[in-house]
N, C-alpha and C positions, 0 to 999 in steps of 0.2 A: 502494501499501501503506500501510496508518497506521500510524503509530508516534508514539512521546510527541513528537518537534520537529515530527511532519507529523503531525498528526490530526486526525481524518474527522468531519466533520460531520452530526449526528440532526435529520430532522423526523418529530416524535411525533404522536398523536390521542389526546383524550381517549377512552376507550372509555366514555364515558359525556355527553359529547356534547348540549347541548343546542340547541336549535335559538331564538334573538334573536328579540323579541316583541318592540312599541309599546304603551304603554296610553297611551290618549289619553282626555281631558276638557278640558272645559270649562262658562264662569260665564254669559249671555246677557241684558241686560234694555236692555229699550228707550226711549224717552220725548221722544214728538211734541214740538219746542218748537212752532210755526207748522202750517197746512196743505200746507207746501210741504219743512218739511224736518223732518228725523229724524236722532237723535241715537243711535246704537250703543257700547254697553258693553260688555266681552269679556271678560272671564280665562279660556286658553287656553293650553293645559300638555301635554307629555308626557315617559315616562320609559322609554328603552330600557334593558330586562333581558332578561339574559345576553349581552350584546354580544359574539361570539370576540373573542378578548384570545390575545397570545404572548408566553412567558417564557423563559425562559432554564434549566435548572433544574441545569445544570454553569453554572454563574455563576462567573467569580475571585473566591475570598476572599484579597484581599494580604493577607493573616494567615497567608498559608498559600502565598506565591509568594514565589520566586527574582525578579522581573522578567520572566519570561519569558512568564508570563497560559499556561502549560499545567500544569506542577504545582500548580497553586493552584487548579487545579477540584475540586469534590467527588469525581468517578470516579477522582479520580487523590492526590488525600491523605487516601482513605480507605482505598488498601491496606493489607493489613497491614504488618506491621513486617517488613523484612529488615535481616539484615546488612550494617550500612554507613547503612541506612534507615530515616525514621519517618515510620510511618504512625498510622493508630488503628485498623482493622478495617473490614470490608464488603464491596459490594461495591469491583470495583478493574477498572479498563476506563481507564488513563490514556492510550490512544492515542484516546480519543474529545475532541473537543475543545466546541463550540456543542450545547446538547438544546434547541433550540427546541421548545415545547410548546402546541399550540397547546387554550386549555379557552375557561370565559364567566364569565371576573375581569372584562371591564367593562362598565360602563352608563352610563349621559345622562339628567341632568334638561333638559326646557327650561320657561323659564314665560314669560308673556308678557300685559302689558295692552295691547289692542288698542282704540283711538276710535275710529268712525267717526263721522264728519259727513254728509250727503245732504240737498241742499235737491235738489226733486223737476224736474222739467220744469218751469217759468212761468214768462211776460213772456220767454221766450227767453232764460231762463236755465239754466245745468246745474251745477251745484257735487260734485265730492266730494272732502271730504278726508279723508287715512285717519294717524293714529298711534300707533309702540307701543312700548312700554320691553318691553323683553325681557333675557331672559340664561339665555344656555347653559350648561350647566355640563356634563364629561363624563369621563370615562378610554379613551374612544375616538371617532373623532368618522362616522370609517367603519369599516363593520362589522367590520373587521378592522384592532385596534392593533398595530404597531410595536411589535419587540422592544424595555421602555425600559432608562435606563441602569442601573437596581437593578433585576432582577428580587425580588429580596427585600421589600424597597417597593413593593411596587403601587399602593400608594393613594397616593404621592405623584408618580401621573400623574398626579392628579385638578386639572381643571382649568379655563379658559377652551374651550367648544369651538370651532372653525375657527374655524366659520363666527357665533362669538359677534358679530350684530350690536344694537348699545344699543338705536339708536337710528334705526330705520326712519319714513318723512314722505313721502307723494304727498294730490297737488293734482289732480283733475285738473275743468280751468272750458269746457262748452259755451256758446256766444252763438250767438243768430241777426242776424246784419247789420240793418238796417234796409232793406227792402225799395224798387225804385222801376220802378214802369212801363213796361217798354222792351221793345224791339221784340225779338221772338226771347226776352223772362224773363232774357238777362242778367243784369239786377242784382236777379234775386231766387231766395230757397233760398240763399244764402251762411249759412256760420256760423264762425265764430274756434273754434279748440279747441287750448286745449295742457295741457302735462301734469309738472308739476315732481316730479321723483321725488333726495330727499335720504337720505343716511344718516351714521352715527355709521364709523371703519373699524373692520376685522376686527382681531383680531389678532393679534400675530404673537410666533415662539419665537425668539429668536437662540440658534444651535444652535453646538456643535463636533465635528465626525468627525472629527479627526487625531489630536486629542490624548485615550488612553484616562488625563483628566485622575481616573477616581474609579476606576479601576485594577480597576473589574471585566471589561476584557476584549470590551466590548460597543462602542466607542466612539462611541457616539450622546450625549454628554456637553449638559447647554444650560446656557447659561448665570445666574447667579443673579443680580437685580437687587438690591439694596440701597441706602436715601437715596429720595427724592422722585424718584418717574417725571418731574415736568413740571421735571426740570433738566440731563436729558441729551440734548441736541445735536448734531448730528451731521452732516457734510456730508462733500464730496472735501479739503480742504483742514484741517477740525477731524475728526479719524476719533472714532470710542467714550471715550469716561475709564476705557479698561481697567486691572487690578491682578489682576498675575500673584497668584493662590492662596499658587502656591508660593517667591514673592519677600514676598508682606506678611502680617504679622499681623494677627488681627482682635483686640480691632474697629475699625471703619476710626471716622478721623472727616465724617463725612456730614450734618453740618448746612446744609452749602449747595452742596453736589453731590452728584450721582448713581454712586454706580462700579458695573460689569459686573464682576462675576468670574463663574467659571463653577463650578457646582457641581449633580450630576445630582441635581435637582428642577426640577418641574414649573412653575416662571414665566415667565404671560405679561404683555405688557401692551398698553395701547390702541392702535394706527397712528394 
């Protein structure tokens, strides 16, 4: 049974929910460098539109909450004024907790420069080399984004996509080994083939799901990094240089070190 002390949760869907879609475009040029060598340069991009999102329309407002993260929800603070209580008029459903709402607030963007060098098969050698410089930015890497730390500031969810690999490189080489006439052709028709794949790391987010430091009742906060990212080094022996935001007073002196603090913003650094 739902009550103020034991609130029930609701999941609702926008009655005008749209179907998400992706727009793709590209521009390519090719240049022949020699009879057997071709250079291909391309700009490739896409844009995800009206991607699904979930927000909590009944998110706790810490200004009206007593720390219980129940009476600070809009559907409780909007209750009419009663004897011994305070309200602001409007819908009153103090027995409702999370009100997750499915709509189309998310989007994504991907831009890349792709360079491919192809040496066609000649004189027993074939070479294919490809390099891409890319950047993926979104508010939802997958089609359905999770509930953000602050549903009232959904723009703060914009950041590097989970699969934002900036620098992938591939090299494939095939070479016909010299042949020798032997019995049963044992030393003829041999090839040596190799493939090399190199890429930069994927982004990561340091999250905190046990402490509600944003006071929104979502328990989905992220760590905010201040200072040079290259100065952060940690291991089992050297933990993260964490600053408790409840004990520290900004601004921090971060000229020589980088510090992590918890904040409901989407700040990501590359691995």
